[in-house]
N, C-alpha and C positions, 0 to 999 in steps of 0.2 A: 801267235801274234795277238789274238783277240783280247785277252785279259791282262796283257803285260802292262806293268806300271814302271815308270822310271825309278831307278834305285834311290834317287835323291828326294823323294816326296817326304814331307814331314808326317809324323804320326797323326797330327790333326787332320791333314788332308786325306790320309789313308782311312781314318775313321769316317770322314764325310763321304768318301766313295763307298764305303761299306753301308752307310746309312741310306744312300740313294737307292739301293736295291729294294728297299721296302717302302719307298715313297709313292704317294698317289700323285695325280696330275697337279692338284693345287700346291702340294708341297714342292714339286719339281719347279713349278712356275715361280714360287717364292724364292727358291734356291737360286735360280738363274738371275733373278732381279738383284739379290744380295751379292752374287758373284760379280756382276757388273760394277757395283759400288766398290767392292774389295779390290778389283783390278785397277780401277781409277785411283783409289787411295794408295795403291802399292802394297796392300796387305797380303796379296797373293801373287805368286810369280806366274809368268806366262806358261811355264811348264806345268805348274800345278793346275792352272785354269784349264789347260788342254786335257789333262788327265781327268779332271772333274767333268768336263764337257763330254768326253768319250763315255764316261759312266752314265751321264744323263741320257745320252743317245741310246745306250744299251737299255736303260730303264724304259725310255719312251717306246722303244721297239717291243719290249716285253709287255707293256701296257696295251699297245696296239694289238698284239697277238691275243691277249686275254679278252679284249673287247670283241675281237673277231671270232672268238671261241676256238682258236687253234691250240 
């Protein structure tokens, strides 16, 4: 269940999810701000936004673990 992605994600969204894995906190913050704008404009679907949000959540958890030294 953990890293499952819906089959209908566009290659663009799949690339964004892959890029999230290497982002720092500032980059994640900028991404989430852009996502809100893209959702409002209709540039990204709800399904794609949820997939990106899950990837952001995993990245934030990884950053937290790095900061805690685990």
